[in-house]
N, CA, C and O atoms as a Maestro MAE file, in Angstrom:
{
 s_m_m2io_version
 :::
 2.0.0
}

f_m_ct {
 s_m_title
 :::
 protein
 m_atom[332] {
  # First column is atom index #
  i_m_mmod_type
  r_m_x_coord
  r_m_y_coord
  r_m_z_coord
  i_m_residue_number
  s_m_chain_name
  s_m_pdb_residue_name
  s_m_pdb_atom_name
  i_m_atomic_number
  :::
  1 25 -62.341 43.416 24.522 1 A "MET " " N  " 7
  2 3 -61.722 42.190 24.025 1 A "MET " " CA " 6
  3 2 -60.310 42.023 24.577 1 A "MET " " C  " 6
  4 15 -59.915 40.922 24.960 1 A "MET " " O  " 8
  5 25 -59.567 43.093 24.615 2 A "ARG " " N  " 7
  6 3 -58.180 43.020 25.056 2 A "ARG " " CA " 6
  7 2 -58.066 42.538 26.498 2 A "ARG " " C  " 6
  8 15 -57.237 41.682 26.807 2 A "ARG " " O  " 8
  9 25 -58.897 43.085 27.373 3 A "ILE " " N  " 7
  10 3 -58.826 42.702 28.780 3 A "ILE " " CA " 6
  11 2 -59.202 41.233 28.953 3 A "ILE " " C  " 6
  12 15 -58.620 40.543 29.790 3 A "ILE " " O  " 8
  13 25 -60.152 40.756 28.183 4 A "GLU " " N  " 7
  14 3 -60.541 39.346 28.274 4 A "GLU " " CA " 6
  15 2 -59.379 38.438 27.890 4 A "GLU " " C  " 6
  16 15 -59.166 37.391 28.503 4 A "GLU " " O  " 8
  17 25 -58.637 38.846 26.879 5 A "HIS " " N  " 7
  18 3 -57.473 38.072 26.447 5 A "HIS " " CA " 6
  19 2 -56.397 38.070 27.535 5 A "HIS " " C  " 6
  20 15 -55.779 37.038 27.797 5 A "HIS " " O  " 8
  21 25 -56.175 39.220 28.165 6 A "GLN " " N  " 7
  22 3 -55.166 39.314 29.224 6 A "GLN " " CA " 6
  23 2 -55.549 38.466 30.428 6 A "GLN " " C  " 6
  24 15 -54.701 37.786 31.005 6 A "GLN " " O  " 8
  25 25 -56.803 38.501 30.805 7 A "VAL " " N  " 7
  26 3 -57.271 37.707 31.942 7 A "VAL " " CA " 6
  27 2 -57.180 36.222 31.617 7 A "VAL " " C  " 6
  28 15 -56.791 35.426 32.471 7 A "VAL " " O  " 8
  29 25 -57.530 35.845 30.410 8 A "ARG " " N  " 7
  30 3 -57.444 34.439 30.000 8 A "ARG " " CA " 6
  31 2 -55.986 33.959 30.031 8 A "ARG " " C  " 6
  32 15 -55.710 32.836 30.453 8 A "ARG " " O  " 8
  33 25 -55.055 34.813 29.584 9 A "ALA " " N  " 7
  34 3 -53.631 34.454 29.630 9 A "ALA " " CA " 6
  35 2 -53.173 34.276 31.074 9 A "ALA " " C  " 6
  36 15 -52.449 33.330 31.386 9 A "ALA " " O  " 8
  37 25 -53.598 35.192 31.964 10 A "PHE " " N  " 7
  38 3 -53.258 35.060 33.386 10 A "PHE " " CA " 6
  39 2 -53.796 33.749 33.946 10 A "PHE " " C  " 6
  40 15 -53.078 33.024 34.635 10 A "PHE " " O  " 8
  41 25 -55.054 33.444 33.652 11 A "GLU " " N  " 7
  42 3 -55.677 32.225 34.181 11 A "GLU " " CA " 6
  43 2 -54.962 30.968 33.693 11 A "GLU " " C  " 6
  44 15 -54.803 30.013 34.454 11 A "GLU " " O  " 8
  45 25 -54.533 30.959 32.443 12 A "GLN " " N  " 7
  46 3 -53.812 29.798 31.918 12 A "GLN " " CA " 6
  47 2 -52.469 29.632 32.615 12 A "GLN " " C  " 6
  48 15 -52.087 28.519 32.977 12 A "GLN " " O  " 8
  49 25 -51.755 30.730 32.802 13 A "ILE " " N  " 7
  50 3 -50.462 30.652 33.481 13 A "ILE " " CA " 6
  51 2 -50.660 30.194 34.916 13 A "ILE " " C  " 6
  52 15 -49.938 29.320 35.395 13 A "ILE " " O  " 8
  53 25 -51.632 30.777 35.603 14 A "TYR " " N  " 7
  54 3 -51.903 30.423 36.997 14 A "TYR " " CA " 6
  55 2 -52.279 28.946 37.126 14 A "TYR " " C  " 6
  56 15 -51.844 28.266 38.056 14 A "TYR " " O  " 8
  57 25 -53.083 28.462 36.192 15 A "LYS " " N  " 7
  58 3 -53.524 27.064 36.225 15 A "LYS " " CA " 6
  59 2 -52.359 26.108 35.964 15 A "LYS " " C  " 6
  60 15 -52.299 25.029 36.553 15 A "LYS " " O  " 8
  61 25 -51.442 26.494 35.092 16 A "ASN " " N  " 7
  62 3 -50.333 25.618 34.715 16 A "ASN " " CA " 6
  63 2 -49.148 25.674 35.669 16 A "ASN " " C  " 6
  64 15 -48.327 24.756 35.677 16 A "ASN " " O  " 8
  65 25 -49.038 26.719 36.467 17 A "TYR " " N  " 7
  66 3 -47.878 26.857 37.357 17 A "TYR " " CA " 6
  67 2 -48.050 25.966 38.575 17 A "TYR " " C  " 6
  68 15 -49.004 26.118 39.340 17 A "TYR " " O  " 8
  69 25 -47.120 25.037 38.749 18 A "ASP " " N  " 7
  70 3 -47.209 24.087 39.861 18 A "ASP " " CA " 6
  71 2 -46.246 24.395 41.002 18 A "ASP " " C  " 6
  72 15 -46.291 23.722 42.031 18 A "ASP " " O  " 8
  73 25 -45.386 25.381 40.853 19 A "GLY " " N  " 7
  74 3 -44.482 25.773 41.923 19 A "GLY " " CA " 6
  75 2 -43.185 24.990 41.968 19 A "GLY " " C  " 6
  76 15 -42.347 25.257 42.829 19 A "GLY " " O  " 8
  77 25 -42.988 24.035 41.075 20 A "VAL " " N  " 7
  78 3 -41.755 23.252 41.072 20 A "VAL " " CA " 6
  79 2 -40.581 24.121 40.624 20 A "VAL " " C  " 6
  80 15 -39.541 24.154 41.282 20 A "VAL " " O  " 8
  81 25 -40.749 24.812 39.519 21 A "LEU " " N  " 7
  82 3 -39.724 25.733 39.024 21 A "LEU " " CA " 6
  83 2 -39.933 27.108 39.641 21 A "LEU " " C  " 6
  84 15 -41.055 27.460 40.004 21 A "LEU " " O  " 8
  85 25 -38.853 27.893 39.765 22 A "PRO " " N  " 7
  86 3 -39.059 29.295 40.133 22 A "PRO " " CA " 6
  87 2 -39.926 29.969 39.062 22 A "PRO " " C  " 6
  88 15 -39.891 29.587 37.892 22 A "PRO " " O  " 8
  89 25 -40.691 30.957 39.471 23 A "LEU " " N  " 7
  90 3 -41.665 31.572 38.563 23 A "LEU " " CA " 6
  91 2 -41.009 32.139 37.305 23 A "LEU " " C  " 6
  92 15 -41.549 31.985 36.210 23 A "LEU " " O  " 8
  93 25 -39.855 32.791 37.443 24 A "HIS " " N  " 7
  94 3 -39.231 33.389 36.261 24 A "HIS " " CA " 6
  95 2 -38.799 32.323 35.249 24 A "HIS " " C  " 6
  96 15 -38.859 32.568 34.044 24 A "HIS " " O  " 8
  97 25 -38.371 31.157 35.707 25 A "ARG " " N  " 7
  98 3 -38.001 30.076 34.793 25 A "ARG " " CA " 6
  99 2 -39.245 29.468 34.138 25 A "ARG " " C  " 6
  100 15 -39.236 29.142 32.951 25 A "ARG " " O  " 8
  101 25 -40.300 29.323 34.919 26 A "PHE " " N  " 7
  102 3 -41.549 28.802 34.369 26 A "PHE " " CA " 6
  103 2 -42.074 29.732 33.282 26 A "PHE " " C  " 6
  104 15 -42.485 29.270 32.218 26 A "PHE " " O  " 8
  105 25 -42.064 31.050 33.543 27 A "LEU " " N  " 7
  106 3 -42.574 32.007 32.557 27 A "LEU " " CA " 6
  107 2 -41.750 31.968 31.279 27 A "LEU " " C  " 6
  108 15 -42.304 32.031 30.182 27 A "LEU " " O  " 8
  109 25 -40.429 31.865 31.411 28 A "PHE " " N  " 7
  110 3 -39.563 31.779 30.239 28 A "PHE " " CA " 6
  111 2 -39.967 30.585 29.372 28 A "PHE " " C  " 6
  112 15 -40.112 30.709 28.156 28 A "PHE " " O  " 8
  113 25 -40.146 29.439 30.006 29 A "THR " " N  " 7
  114 3 -40.540 28.227 29.288 29 A "THR " " CA " 6
  115 2 -41.948 28.354 28.714 29 A "THR " " C  " 6
  116 15 -42.197 27.956 27.576 29 A "THR " " O  " 8
  117 25 -42.859 28.903 29.496 30 A "TYR " " N  " 7
  118 3 -44.247 29.061 29.047 30 A "TYR " " CA " 6
  119 2 -44.317 29.960 27.813 30 A "TYR " " C  " 6
  120 15 -44.999 29.631 26.843 30 A "TYR " " O  " 8
  121 25 -43.618 31.089 27.848 31 A "PHE " " N  " 7
  122 3 -43.655 32.012 26.717 31 A "PHE " " CA " 6
  123 2 -42.956 31.416 25.498 31 A "PHE " " C  " 6
  124 15 -43.332 31.706 24.362 31 A "PHE " " O  " 8
  125 25 -41.953 30.594 25.727 32 A "LYS " " N  " 7
  126 3 -41.274 29.944 24.613 32 A "LYS " " CA " 6
  127 2 -42.207 28.951 23.921 32 A "LYS " " C  " 6
  128 15 -42.159 28.798 22.700 32 A "LYS " " O  " 8
  129 25 -43.049 28.281 24.697 33 A "GLN " " N  " 7
  130 3 -43.998 27.319 24.139 33 A "GLN " " CA " 6
  131 2 -45.209 28.004 23.512 33 A "GLN " " C  " 6
  132 15 -45.870 27.417 22.655 33 A "GLN " " O  " 8
  133 25 -45.509 29.229 23.923 34 A "ASN " " N  " 7
  134 3 -46.681 29.959 23.426 34 A "ASN " " CA " 6
  135 2 -46.225 31.192 22.659 34 A "ASN " " C  " 6
  136 15 -46.397 32.326 23.107 34 A "ASN " " O  " 8
  137 25 -45.649 30.945 21.510 35 A "LYS " " N  " 7
  138 3 -45.061 32.025 20.719 35 A "LYS " " CA " 6
  139 2 -46.093 32.979 20.140 35 A "LYS " " C  " 6
  140 15 -45.738 34.052 19.653 35 A "LYS " " O  " 8
  141 25 -47.361 32.604 20.188 36 A "GLN " " N  " 7
  142 3 -48.393 33.492 19.666 36 A "GLN " " CA " 6
  143 2 -48.570 34.727 20.543 36 A "GLN " " C  " 6
  144 15 -49.165 35.713 20.108 36 A "GLN " " O  " 8
  145 25 -48.061 34.683 21.766 37 A "MET " " N  " 7
  146 3 -48.165 35.841 22.662 37 A "MET " " CA " 6
  147 2 -47.111 36.867 22.255 37 A "MET " " C  " 6
  148 15 -45.919 36.563 22.209 37 A "MET " " O  " 8
  149 25 -47.557 38.069 21.964 38 A "GLY " " N  " 7
  150 3 -46.642 39.134 21.601 38 A "GLY " " CA " 6
  151 2 -45.971 39.728 22.826 38 A "GLY " " C  " 6
  152 15 -46.228 39.301 23.952 38 A "GLY " " O  " 8
  153 25 -45.113 40.708 22.606 39 A "SER " " N  " 7
  154 3 -44.366 41.298 23.719 39 A "SER " " CA " 6
  155 2 -45.291 42.002 24.702 39 A "SER " " C  " 6
  156 15 -45.065 41.947 25.910 39 A "SER " " O  " 8
  157 25 -46.313 42.652 24.207 40 A "SER " " N  " 7
  158 3 -47.266 43.324 25.092 40 A "SER " " CA " 6
  159 2 -48.042 42.307 25.929 40 A "SER " " C  " 6
  160 15 -48.262 42.515 27.122 40 A "SER " " O  " 8
  161 25 -48.452 41.217 25.302 41 A "ASP " " N  " 7
  162 3 -49.157 40.152 26.031 41 A "ASP " " CA " 6
  163 2 -48.273 39.559 27.116 41 A "ASP " " C  " 6
  164 15 -48.729 39.321 28.235 41 A "ASP " " O  " 8
  165 25 -47.012 39.319 26.785 42 A "ARG " " N  " 7
  166 3 -46.078 38.766 27.774 42 A "ARG " " CA " 6
  167 2 -45.867 39.739 28.926 42 A "ARG " " C  " 6
  168 15 -45.806 39.330 30.086 42 A "ARG " " O  " 8
  169 25 -45.758 41.013 28.611 43 A "ARG " " N  " 7
  170 3 -45.546 42.032 29.646 43 A "ARG " " CA " 6
  171 2 -46.736 42.093 30.602 43 A "ARG " " C  " 6
  172 15 -46.551 42.118 31.818 43 A "ARG " " O  " 8
  173 25 -47.955 42.116 30.061 44 A "TRP " " N  " 7
  174 3 -49.140 42.172 30.924 44 A "TRP " " CA " 6
  175 2 -49.301 40.890 31.732 44 A "TRP " " C  " 6
  176 15 -49.630 40.945 32.917 44 A "TRP " " O  " 8
  177 25 -49.075 39.746 31.111 45 A "ALA " " N  " 7
  178 3 -49.209 38.472 31.828 45 A "ALA " " CA " 6
  179 2 -48.195 38.383 32.963 45 A "ALA " " C  " 6
  180 15 -48.521 37.918 34.055 45 A "ALA " " O  " 8
  181 25 -46.970 38.826 32.707 46 A "THR " " N  " 7
  182 3 -45.938 38.823 33.746 46 A "THR " " CA " 6
  183 2 -46.312 39.766 34.871 46 A "THR " " C  " 6
  184 15 -46.178 39.421 36.045 46 A "THR " " O  " 8
  185 25 -46.777 40.947 34.525 47 A "ARG " " N  " 7
  186 3 -47.198 41.913 35.548 47 A "ARG " " CA " 6
  187 2 -48.298 41.321 36.428 47 A "ARG " " C  " 6
  188 15 -48.232 41.407 37.654 47 A "ARG " " O  " 8
  189 25 -49.298 40.726 35.805 48 A "TYR " " N  " 7
  190 3 -50.426 40.183 36.558 48 A "TYR " " CA " 6
  191 2 -50.015 39.006 37.444 48 A "TYR " " C  " 6
  192 15 -50.427 38.938 38.602 48 A "TYR " " O  " 8
  193 25 -49.222 38.094 36.926 49 A "ILE " " N  " 7
  194 3 -48.886 36.903 37.708 49 A "ILE " " CA " 6
  195 2 -47.974 37.253 38.879 49 A "ILE " " C  " 6
  196 15 -48.129 36.696 39.965 49 A "ILE " " O  " 8
  197 25 -47.021 38.173 38.675 50 A "TYR " " N  " 7
  198 3 -46.159 38.586 39.787 50 A "TYR " " CA " 6
  199 2 -46.960 39.359 40.831 50 A "TYR " " C  " 6
  200 15 -46.770 39.149 42.029 50 A "TYR " " O  " 8
  201 25 -47.837 40.235 40.403 51 A "SER " " N  " 7
  202 3 -48.677 40.968 41.360 51 A "SER " " CA " 6
  203 2 -49.522 40.000 42.167 51 A "SER " " C  " 6
  204 15 -49.664 40.149 43.381 51 A "SER " " O  " 8
  205 25 -50.079 39.014 41.494 52 A "PHE " " N  " 7
  206 3 -50.926 38.025 42.162 52 A "PHE " " CA " 6
  207 2 -50.150 37.276 43.241 52 A "PHE " " C  " 6
  208 15 -50.643 37.117 44.357 52 A "PHE " " O  " 8
  209 25 -48.955 36.819 42.925 53 A "PHE " " N  " 7
  210 3 -48.184 36.052 43.899 53 A "PHE " " CA " 6
  211 2 -47.581 36.928 44.991 53 A "PHE " " C  " 6
  212 15 -47.236 36.425 46.061 53 A "PHE " " O  " 8
  213 25 -47.451 38.217 44.743 54 A "ARG " " N  " 7
  214 3 -46.971 39.116 45.796 54 A "ARG " " CA " 6
  215 2 -47.972 39.248 46.936 54 A "ARG " " C  " 6
  216 15 -47.590 39.605 48.050 54 A "ARG " " O  " 8
  217 25 -49.225 38.972 46.684 55 A "LEU " " N  " 7
  218 3 -50.222 38.984 47.757 55 A "LEU " " CA " 6
  219 2 -49.961 37.882 48.778 55 A "LEU " " C  " 6
  220 15 -50.369 37.991 49.934 55 A "LEU " " O  " 8
  221 25 -49.291 36.841 48.356 56 A "GLY " " N  " 7
  222 3 -49.015 35.729 49.267 56 A "GLY " " CA " 6
  223 2 -50.296 35.033 49.686 56 A "GLY " " C  " 6
  224 15 -51.102 34.636 48.846 56 A "GLY " " O  " 8
  225 25 -50.478 34.888 50.994 57 A "ARG " " N  " 7
  226 3 -51.644 34.171 51.504 57 A "ARG " " CA " 6
  227 2 -52.771 35.115 51.902 57 A "ARG " " C  " 6
  228 15 -53.741 34.693 52.532 57 A "ARG " " O  " 8
  229 25 -52.653 36.369 51.545 58 A "ALA " " N  " 7
  230 3 -53.703 37.340 51.870 58 A "ALA " " CA " 6
  231 2 -54.915 37.132 50.961 58 A "ALA " " C  " 6
  232 15 -54.772 36.788 49.788 58 A "ALA " " O  " 8
  233 25 -56.070 37.339 51.503 59 A "LEU " " N  " 7
  234 3 -57.336 37.316 50.752 59 A "LEU " " CA " 6
  235 2 -57.603 35.982 50.046 59 A "LEU " " C  " 6
  236 15 -58.127 35.961 48.933 59 A "LEU " " O  " 8
  237 25 -57.250 34.898 50.681 60 A "LEU " " N  " 7
  238 3 -57.422 33.578 50.057 60 A "LEU " " CA " 6
  239 2 -58.874 33.202 49.815 60 A "LEU " " C  " 6
  240 15 -59.158 32.348 48.976 60 A "LEU " " O  " 8
  241 25 -59.790 33.823 50.532 61 A "LYS " " N  " 7
  242 3 -61.205 33.464 50.374 61 A "LYS " " CA " 6
  243 2 -61.831 34.073 49.123 61 A "LYS " " C  " 6
  244 15 -62.917 33.665 48.713 61 A "LYS " " O  " 8
  245 25 -61.163 35.035 48.522 62 A "LEU " " N  " 7
  246 3 -61.682 35.659 47.305 62 A "LEU " " CA " 6
  247 2 -61.349 34.807 46.089 62 A "LEU " " C  " 6
  248 15 -60.440 33.977 46.116 62 A "LEU " " O  " 8
  249 25 -62.100 35.031 45.034 63 A "GLU " " N  " 7
  250 3 -61.827 34.373 43.760 63 A "GLU " " CA " 6
  251 2 -60.493 34.890 43.209 63 A "GLU " " C  " 6
  252 15 -60.112 36.027 43.491 63 A "GLU " " O  " 8
  253 25 -59.779 34.067 42.426 64 A "PRO " " N  " 7
  254 3 -58.486 34.503 41.885 64 A "PRO " " CA " 6
  255 2 -58.560 35.802 41.083 64 A "PRO " " C  " 6
  256 15 -57.630 36.606 41.149 64 A "PRO " " O  " 8
  257 25 -59.627 36.029 40.337 65 A "ILE " " N  " 7
  258 3 -59.718 37.250 39.533 65 A "ILE " " CA " 6
  259 2 -59.878 38.481 40.422 65 A "ILE " " C  " 6
  260 15 -59.359 39.549 40.098 65 A "ILE " " O  " 8
  261 25 -60.589 38.340 41.534 66 A "GLU " " N  " 7
  262 3 -60.720 39.446 42.485 66 A "GLU " " CA " 6
  263 2 -59.388 39.718 43.165 66 A "GLU " " C  " 6
  264 15 -59.005 40.872 43.355 66 A "GLU " " O  " 8
  265 25 -58.684 38.656 43.530 67 A "ARG " " N  " 7
  266 3 -57.360 38.820 44.130 67 A "ARG " " CA " 6
  267 2 -56.412 39.491 43.146 67 A "ARG " " C  " 6
  268 15 -55.586 40.315 43.540 67 A "ARG " " O  " 8
  269 25 -56.528 39.144 41.875 68 A "LEU " " N  " 7
  270 3 -55.682 39.753 40.852 68 A "LEU " " CA " 6
  271 2 -55.932 41.251 40.764 68 A "LEU " " C  " 6
  272 15 -54.983 42.034 40.710 68 A "LEU " " O  " 8
  273 25 -57.190 41.658 40.749 69 A "ALA " " N  " 7
  274 3 -57.523 43.085 40.662 69 A "ALA " " CA " 6
  275 2 -56.965 43.846 41.862 69 A "ALA " " C  " 6
  276 15 -56.405 44.930 41.703 69 A "ALA " " O  " 8
  277 25 -57.115 43.289 43.054 70 A "ILE " " N  " 7
  278 3 -56.603 43.943 44.262 70 A "ILE " " CA " 6
  279 2 -55.082 43.981 44.234 70 A "ILE " " C  " 6
  280 15 -54.481 45.006 44.556 70 A "ILE " " O  " 8
  281 25 -54.461 42.880 43.855 71 A "ALA " " N  " 7
  282 3 -53.000 42.814 43.809 71 A "ALA " " CA " 6
  283 2 -52.433 43.811 42.818 71 A "ALA " " C  " 6
  284 15 -51.445 44.484 43.111 71 A "ALA " " O  " 8
  285 25 -53.045 43.913 41.649 72 A "ASP " " N  " 7
  286 3 -52.546 44.851 40.646 72 A "ASP " " CA " 6
  287 2 -52.702 46.288 41.123 72 A "ASP " " C  " 6
  288 15 -51.832 47.122 40.870 72 A "ASP " " O  " 8
  289 25 -53.786 46.583 41.800 73 A "PHE " " N  " 7
  290 3 -54.001 47.922 42.348 73 A "PHE " " CA " 6
  291 2 -52.945 48.252 43.401 73 A "PHE " " C  " 6
  292 15 -52.414 49.363 43.422 73 A "PHE " " O  " 8
  293 25 -52.641 47.300 44.269 74 A "LEU " " N  " 7
  294 3 -51.689 47.542 45.350 74 A "LEU " " CA " 6
  295 2 -50.236 47.593 44.884 74 A "LEU " " C  " 6
  296 15 -49.423 48.299 45.480 74 A "LEU " " O  " 8
  297 25 -49.906 46.867 43.842 75 A "CYS " " N  " 7
  298 3 -48.508 46.731 43.427 75 A "CYS " " CA " 6
  299 2 -48.046 47.755 42.395 75 A "CYS " " C  " 6
  300 15 -46.842 47.905 42.186 75 A "CYS " " O  " 8
  301 25 -48.956 48.451 41.755 76 A "HIS " " N  " 7
  302 3 -48.553 49.342 40.656 76 A "HIS " " CA " 6
  303 2 -49.227 50.704 40.774 76 A "HIS " " C  " 6
  304 15 -50.396 50.801 41.146 76 A "HIS " " O  " 8
  305 25 -48.468 51.759 40.452 77 A "ASN " " N  " 7
  306 3 -49.081 53.094 40.464 77 A "ASN " " CA " 6
  307 2 -49.720 53.431 39.125 77 A "ASN " " C  " 6
  308 15 -50.487 54.390 39.036 77 A "ASN " " O  " 8
  309 25 -49.425 52.675 38.098 78 A "THR " " N  " 7
  310 3 -50.081 52.910 36.817 78 A "THR " " CA " 6
  311 2 -51.344 52.063 36.758 78 A "THR " " C  " 6
  312 15 -51.372 50.932 37.242 78 A "THR " " O  " 8
  313 25 -52.362 52.613 36.173 79 A "SER " " N  " 7
  314 3 -53.629 51.879 36.132 79 A "SER " " CA " 6
  315 2 -53.561 50.762 35.098 79 A "SER " " C  " 6
  316 15 -52.817 50.837 34.120 79 A "SER " " O  " 8
  317 25 -54.338 49.751 35.336 80 A "SER " " N  " 7
  318 3 -54.444 48.661 34.376 80 A "SER " " CA " 6
  319 2 -55.911 48.516 34.000 80 A "SER " " C  " 6
  320 15 -56.787 49.123 34.616 80 A "SER " " O  " 8
  321 25 -56.160 47.724 33.007 81 A "LEU " " N  " 7
  322 3 -57.529 47.534 32.540 81 A "LEU " " CA " 6
  323 2 -58.332 46.643 33.467 81 A "LEU " " C  " 6
  324 15 -59.561 46.629 33.407 81 A "LEU " " O  " 8
  325 25 -57.651 45.902 34.322 82 A "ILE " " N  " 7
  326 3 -58.344 44.940 35.176 82 A "ILE " " CA " 6
  327 2 -58.970 45.595 36.395 82 A "ILE " " C  " 6
  328 15 -59.937 45.067 36.943 82 A "ILE " " O  " 8
  329 25 -58.452 46.714 36.825 83 A "VAL " " N  " 7
  330 3 -58.947 47.365 38.055 83 A "VAL " " CA " 6
  331 2 -60.220 48.113 37.785 83 A "VAL " " C  " 6
  332 15 -60.784 48.722 38.695 83 A "VAL " " O  " 8
  :::
 }
 m_bond[331] {
  # First column is bond index #
  i_m_from
  i_m_to
  i_m_order
  :::
  1 1 2 1
  2 2 3 1
  3 3 4 2
  4 3 5 1
  5 5 6 1
  6 6 7 1
  7 7 8 2
  8 7 9 1
  9 9 10 1
  10 10 11 1
  11 11 12 2
  12 11 13 1
  13 13 14 1
  14 14 15 1
  15 15 16 2
  16 15 17 1
  17 17 18 1
  18 18 19 1
  19 19 20 2
  20 19 21 1
  21 21 22 1
  22 22 23 1
  23 23 24 2
  24 23 25 1
  25 25 26 1
  26 26 27 1
  27 27 28 2
  28 27 29 1
  29 29 30 1
  30 30 31 1
  31 31 32 2
  32 31 33 1
  33 33 34 1
  34 34 35 1
  35 35 36 2
  36 35 37 1
  37 37 38 1
  38 38 39 1
  39 39 40 2
  40 39 41 1
  41 41 42 1
  42 42 43 1
  43 43 44 2
  44 43 45 1
  45 45 46 1
  46 46 47 1
  47 47 48 2
  48 47 49 1
  49 49 50 1
  50 50 51 1
  51 51 52 2
  52 51 53 1
  53 53 54 1
  54 54 55 1
  55 55 56 2
  56 55 57 1
  57 57 58 1
  58 58 59 1
  59 59 60 2
  60 59 61 1
  61 61 62 1
  62 62 63 1
  63 63 64 2
  64 63 65 1
  65 65 66 1
  66 66 67 1
  67 67 68 2
  68 67 69 1
  69 69 70 1
  70 70 71 1
  71 71 72 2
  72 71 73 1
  73 73 74 1
  74 74 75 1
  75 75 76 2
  76 75 77 1
  77 77 78 1
  78 78 79 1
  79 79 80 2
  80 79 81 1
  81 81 82 1
  82 82 83 1
  83 83 84 2
  84 83 85 1
  85 85 86 1
  86 86 87 1
  87 87 88 2
  88 87 89 1
  89 89 90 1
  90 90 91 1
  91 91 92 2
  92 91 93 1
  93 93 94 1
  94 94 95 1
  95 95 96 2
  96 95 97 1
  97 97 98 1
  98 98 99 1
  99 99 100 2
  100 99 101 1
  101 101 102 1
  102 102 103 1
  103 103 104 2
  104 103 105 1
  105 105 106 1
  106 106 107 1
  107 107 108 2
  108 107 109 1
  109 109 110 1
  110 110 111 1
  111 111 112 2
  112 111 113 1
  113 113 114 1
  114 114 115 1
  115 115 116 2
  116 115 117 1
  117 117 118 1
  118 118 119 1
  119 119 120 2
  120 119 121 1
  121 121 122 1
  122 122 123 1
  123 123 124 2
  124 123 125 1
  125 125 126 1
  126 126 127 1
  127 127 128 2
  128 127 129 1
  129 129 130 1
  130 130 131 1
  131 131 132 2
  132 131 133 1
  133 133 134 1
  134 134 135 1
  135 135 136 2
  136 135 137 1
  137 137 138 1
  138 138 139 1
  139 139 140 2
  140 139 141 1
  141 141 142 1
  142 142 143 1
  143 143 144 2
  144 143 145 1
  145 145 146 1
  146 146 147 1
  147 147 148 2
  148 147 149 1
  149 149 150 1
  150 150 151 1
  151 151 152 2
  152 151 153 1
  153 153 154 1
  154 154 155 1
  155 155 156 2
  156 155 157 1
  157 157 158 1
  158 158 159 1
  159 159 160 2
  160 159 161 1
  161 161 162 1
  162 162 163 1
  163 163 164 2
  164 163 165 1
  165 165 166 1
  166 166 167 1
  167 167 168 2
  168 167 169 1
  169 169 170 1
  170 170 171 1
  171 171 172 2
  172 171 173 1
  173 173 174 1
  174 174 175 1
  175 175 176 2
  176 175 177 1
  177 177 178 1
  178 178 179 1
  179 179 180 2
  180 179 181 1
  181 181 182 1
  182 182 183 1
  183 183 184 2
  184 183 185 1
  185 185 186 1
  186 186 187 1
  187 187 188 2
  188 187 189 1
  189 189 190 1
  190 190 191 1
  191 191 192 2
  192 191 193 1
  193 193 194 1
  194 194 195 1
  195 195 196 2
  196 195 197 1
  197 197 198 1
  198 198 199 1
  199 199 200 2
  200 199 201 1
  201 201 202 1
  202 202 203 1
  203 203 204 2
  204 203 205 1
  205 205 206 1
  206 206 207 1
  207 207 208 2
  208 207 209 1
  209 209 210 1
  210 210 211 1
  211 211 212 2
  212 211 213 1
  213 213 214 1
  214 214 215 1
  215 215 216 2
  216 215 217 1
  217 217 218 1
  218 218 219 1
  219 219 220 2
  220 219 221 1
  221 221 222 1
  222 222 223 1
  223 223 224 2
  224 223 225 1
  225 225 226 1
  226 226 227 1
  227 227 228 2
  228 227 229 1
  229 229 230 1
  230 230 231 1
  231 231 232 2
  232 231 233 1
  233 233 234 1
  234 234 235 1
  235 235 236 2
  236 235 237 1
  237 237 238 1
  238 238 239 1
  239 239 240 2
  240 239 241 1
  241 241 242 1
  242 242 243 1
  243 243 244 2
  244 243 245 1
  245 245 246 1
  246 246 247 1
  247 247 248 2
  248 247 249 1
  249 249 250 1
  250 250 251 1
  251 251 252 2
  252 251 253 1
  253 253 254 1
  254 254 255 1
  255 255 256 2
  256 255 257 1
  257 257 258 1
  258 258 259 1
  259 259 260 2
  260 259 261 1
  261 261 262 1
  262 262 263 1
  263 263 264 2
  264 263 265 1
  265 265 266 1
  266 266 267 1
  267 267 268 2
  268 267 269 1
  269 269 270 1
  270 270 271 1
  271 271 272 2
  272 271 273 1
  273 273 274 1
  274 274 275 1
  275 275 276 2
  276 275 277 1
  277 277 278 1
  278 278 279 1
  279 279 280 2
  280 279 281 1
  281 281 282 1
  282 282 283 1
  283 283 284 2
  284 283 285 1
  285 285 286 1
  286 286 287 1
  287 287 288 2
  288 287 289 1
  289 289 290 1
  290 290 291 1
  291 291 292 2
  292 291 293 1
  293 293 294 1
  294 294 295 1
  295 295 296 2
  296 295 297 1
  297 297 298 1
  298 298 299 1
  299 299 300 2
  300 299 301 1
  301 301 302 1
  302 302 303 1
  303 303 304 2
  304 303 305 1
  305 305 306 1
  306 306 307 1
  307 307 308 2
  308 307 309 1
  309 309 310 1
  310 310 311 1
  311 311 312 2
  312 311 313 1
  313 313 314 1
  314 314 315 1
  315 315 316 2
  316 315 317 1
  317 317 318 1
  318 318 319 1
  319 319 320 2
  320 319 321 1
  321 321 322 1
  322 322 323 1
  323 323 324 2
  324 323 325 1
  325 325 326 1
  326 326 327 1
  327 327 328 2
  328 327 329 1
  329 329 330 1
  330 330 331 1
  331 331 332 2
  :::
 }
}
């Protein structure tokens, strides 16, 4: 259940981010509007979205969730539930 919630939070952030604001400002505003997300949820969502965007234009043919799993594996030495 927990991983499904984390992936759903990532997907919502990814869908809502239009690139107009810098990512850190967008996340601040997004988390302020979604107060139901606890500190752990915010931490995981931030980790996932930054890892995802660090891939840049690599692996564009893959689905976003597959790119997320690869990005999280490449960007962090600690394991996550998504990998």
